[in-house]
C-alpha positions in Angstrom: -37.4 -67.8 -85.4 -39.3 -68.5 -82.3 -37.3 -69.4 -79.0 -38.8 -70.9 -75.8 -37.1 -70.5 -72.4 -38.2 -71.0 -68.8 -37.6 -68.1 -66.4 -35.5 -70.2 -63.8 -37.3 -67.8 -61.2 -40.2 -68.5 -58.4 -42.7 -66.3 -59.6 -43.7 -64.3 -62.8 -43.3 -60.9 -60.9 -40.0 -61.5 -60.3 -39.3 -62.4 -63.9 -40.9 -59.4 -64.9 -38.6 -57.3 -62.7 -35.9 -58.8 -63.9 -36.6 -58.4 -67.7 -37.2 -54.6 -67.4 -34.2 -53.7 -65.4 -31.6 -52.4 -67.8 -28.7 -53.6 -65.5 -29.5 -57.1 -66.4 -29.3 -56.5 -70.2 -31.6 -59.4 -70.8 -35.4 -59.0 -72.4 -38.0 -61.2 -74.1 -41.0 -60.5 -76.3 -43.3 -62.3 -74.2 -43.8 -63.9 -70.6 -46.3 -66.4 -69.6 -47.3 -67.3 -66.2 -48.4 -70.9 -64.8 -52.1 -69.4 -64.7 -52.2 -68.4 -68.2 -51.8 -64.7 -68.1 -49.2 -63.3 -70.4 -47.3 -60.1 -70.7 -45.8 -58.6 -74.0 -42.6 -56.9 -73.1 -41.3 -55.8 -76.6 -43.2 -55.6 -79.7 -42.6 -58.4 -82.3 -41.0 -56.3 -84.8 -38.2 -55.0 -82.3 -35.0 -56.9 -81.2 -35.1 -58.4 -77.7 -32.1 -59.8 -75.6 -33.1 -63.3 -74.9 -30.8 -65.7 -76.9 -27.4 -64.4 -75.8 -24.5 -66.4 -77.6 -25.3 -69.0 -79.9 -26.4 -69.8 -83.3 -28.9 -71.9 -85.2 -27.7 -73.0 -88.5 -26.3 -70.2 -90.4 -27.9 -67.6 -87.9 -25.4 -66.4 -85.8 -27.3 -63.1 -84.3 -30.2 -65.0 -83.1 -31.6 -62.2 -81.2 -31.8 -60.3 -84.6 -34.0 -63.2 -86.1 -36.1 -64.4 -83.5 -39.1 -63.8 -80.9 -38.4 -65.1 -77.4 -40.9 -66.6 -75.2 -40.3 -67.0 -71.4 -42.3 -69.5 -69.7 -42.7 -68.8 -65.9 -41.0 -71.9 -64.4 -38.1 -73.0 -62.2 -37.0 -76.1 -64.4 -37.9 -78.7 -62.3 -41.7 -78.6 -62.5 -44.2 -79.5 -65.0 -45.6 -77.0 -67.1 -49.2 -75.9 -66.1 -52.1 -76.5 -68.6 -53.1 -72.9 -68.6 -49.7 -71.8 -69.3 -49.3 -74.5 -72.2 -52.6 -73.4 -73.6 -51.9 -69.8 -73.8 -48.4 -70.4 -75.1 -50.2 -72.5 -77.9 -52.3 -69.3 -78.8 -49.5 -66.9 -78.8 -47.3 -69.5 -81.3 -50.3 -69.5 -83.5 -50.4 -65.9 -83.7 -46.5 -65.5 -84.0 -46.3 -68.0 -86.5 -49.2 -66.7 -88.7 -48.0 -63.2 -88.6 -44.2 -63.9 -89.5 -44.8 -67.0 -91.6 -42.5 -69.0 -89.4 -42.5 -72.7 -90.2 -42.8 -75.1 -87.1 -39.1 -76.4 -87.3 -38.0 -73.0 -86.8 -39.7 -73.1 -83.2 -36.7 -74.0 -81.1 -35.4 -74.2 -77.4 -32.8 -71.9 -76.0 -30.8 -75.4 -75.5 -30.9 -75.9 -79.1 -29.1 -72.7 -80.2 -26.9 -72.6 -77.1 -26.2 -76.3 -76.4 -22.9 -75.5 -74.4 -24.3 -73.3 -71.7 -28.4 -73.7 -71.7 -30.8 -76.1 -70.9 -34.2 -74.4 -71.1 -37.0 -74.9 -71.4 -35.8 -78.2 -70.0 -36.7 -81.5 -69.4 -40.3 -81.0 -68.3 -41.0 -79.1 -71.5 -43.7 -80.9 -73.9 -42.4 -80.9 -77.3 -44.7 -83.5 -78.7 -47.6 -81.6 -77.8 -46.4 -78.6 -79.5 -45.7 -80.8 -82.6 -49.2 -82.5 -82.5 -50.5 -79.0 -82.9 -48.2 -78.0 -85.7 -46.4 -75.7 -83.7 -43.1 -77.4 -83.4 -41.4 -80.8 -85.0 -41.2 -84.3 -83.8 -39.4 -87.2 -85.2 -41.3 -90.0 -86.9 -38.6 -92.6 -86.7 -37.3 -93.7 -83.1 -35.8 -97.1 -83.9 -32.2 -97.6 -85.3 -30.5 -100.6 -86.8 -27.1 -99.2 -87.9 -24.0 -98.9 -85.7 -23.7 -95.6 -83.9 -21.7 -93.1 -86.0 -20.4 -89.8 -84.3 -19.3 -88.2 -87.5 -22.8 -89.2 -89.3 -24.5 -87.8 -86.3 -22.8 -84.6 -86.3 -23.7 -84.2 -89.9 -27.3 -84.8 -89.7 -27.2 -82.5 -86.3 -25.8 -79.6 -88.4 -28.1 -80.1 -91.2 -31.1 -80.2 -88.9 -29.6 -76.6 -87.2 -27.1 -77.5 -84.4 -23.9 -76.2 -84.1 -21.3 -77.0 -81.3 -19.0 -79.7 -80.1 -20.2 -83.6 -80.3 -21.1 -84.0 -76.3 -23.0 -80.8 -76.1 -25.0 -81.2 -79.4 -25.9 -84.7 -78.2 -26.9 -83.5 -74.9 -29.1 -80.7 -76.3 -30.5 -83.1 -79.0 -31.7 -85.7 -76.1 -32.9 -82.9 -73.9 -35.3 -82.4 -76.2 -36.0 -85.6 -78.3 -34.7 -88.2 -76.0 -34.5 -87.0 -72.4 -34.7 -90.7 -71.2 -31.4 -91.5 -72.8 -29.0 -89.0 -71.0 -25.8 -90.3 -69.5 -25.8 -92.9 -72.2 -23.1 -93.4 -75.1 -24.2 -92.6 -78.6 -26.8 -94.8 -79.6 -28.2 -96.1 -82.8 -31.6 -94.8 -82.1 -30.0 -91.4 -81.8 -28.5 -91.6 -85.1 -31.9 -92.8 -86.7 -33.6 -90.0 -85.1 -31.5 -87.2 -86.1 -31.5 -88.6 -89.7 -35.1 -88.5 -89.6 -35.4 -84.7 -88.5 -32.5 -83.5 -90.9 -34.1 -85.2 -93.9 -37.7 -84.0 -93.1 -36.4 -80.6 -91.7 -33.2 -79.5 -93.0 -32.0 -76.1 -91.9 -29.1 -76.4 -94.2 -28.3 -77.9 -97.4 -25.5 -80.3 -98.0 -23.2 -77.4 -99.2 -23.4 -75.6 -95.8 -22.1 -78.4 -93.8 -18.6 -77.3 -93.9 -19.3 -74.6 -91.6 
């Protein structure tokens, strides 16, 4: 997998210092600055400590199965054009070298919905999807009654794990950020149905986990 993060710090230099300091026990394979500069901190075939506690589908040790990319951003500002262009180039290389499919490019909030929100509200997932570097739903209208149990079944099939409130929040953060603080809607169910059918991370037999 590839996991996208924002640093939450005010400069790339501060982020690099933090990621290189053993006492913080955190690292990433790449750091990309707003001006497009990129640093490789860890070789792609080595484990970096970027994901922490969390899981995606049946993968519980995400650090051992993923490449982590940190984007210099404080979580409040749009991601700069040079930064997005460089991210796209890095992703194209990583996905090609490791045969990673676009649905395996996820956010930190996807794998740890109970504790993380990065890459956050300002990140442009649709842009990546249009370039074949992530996925985006094709359905944005629902005509069925909201059903929490079905939502969770579809969310688990797509890859999410965790409690309903956390999963709904992470799902909306990525796919429907304008719907925050609303109860479950029929559109939420329609979108996650679409994603789970087109990009299943788990098959029906795995949904008891």
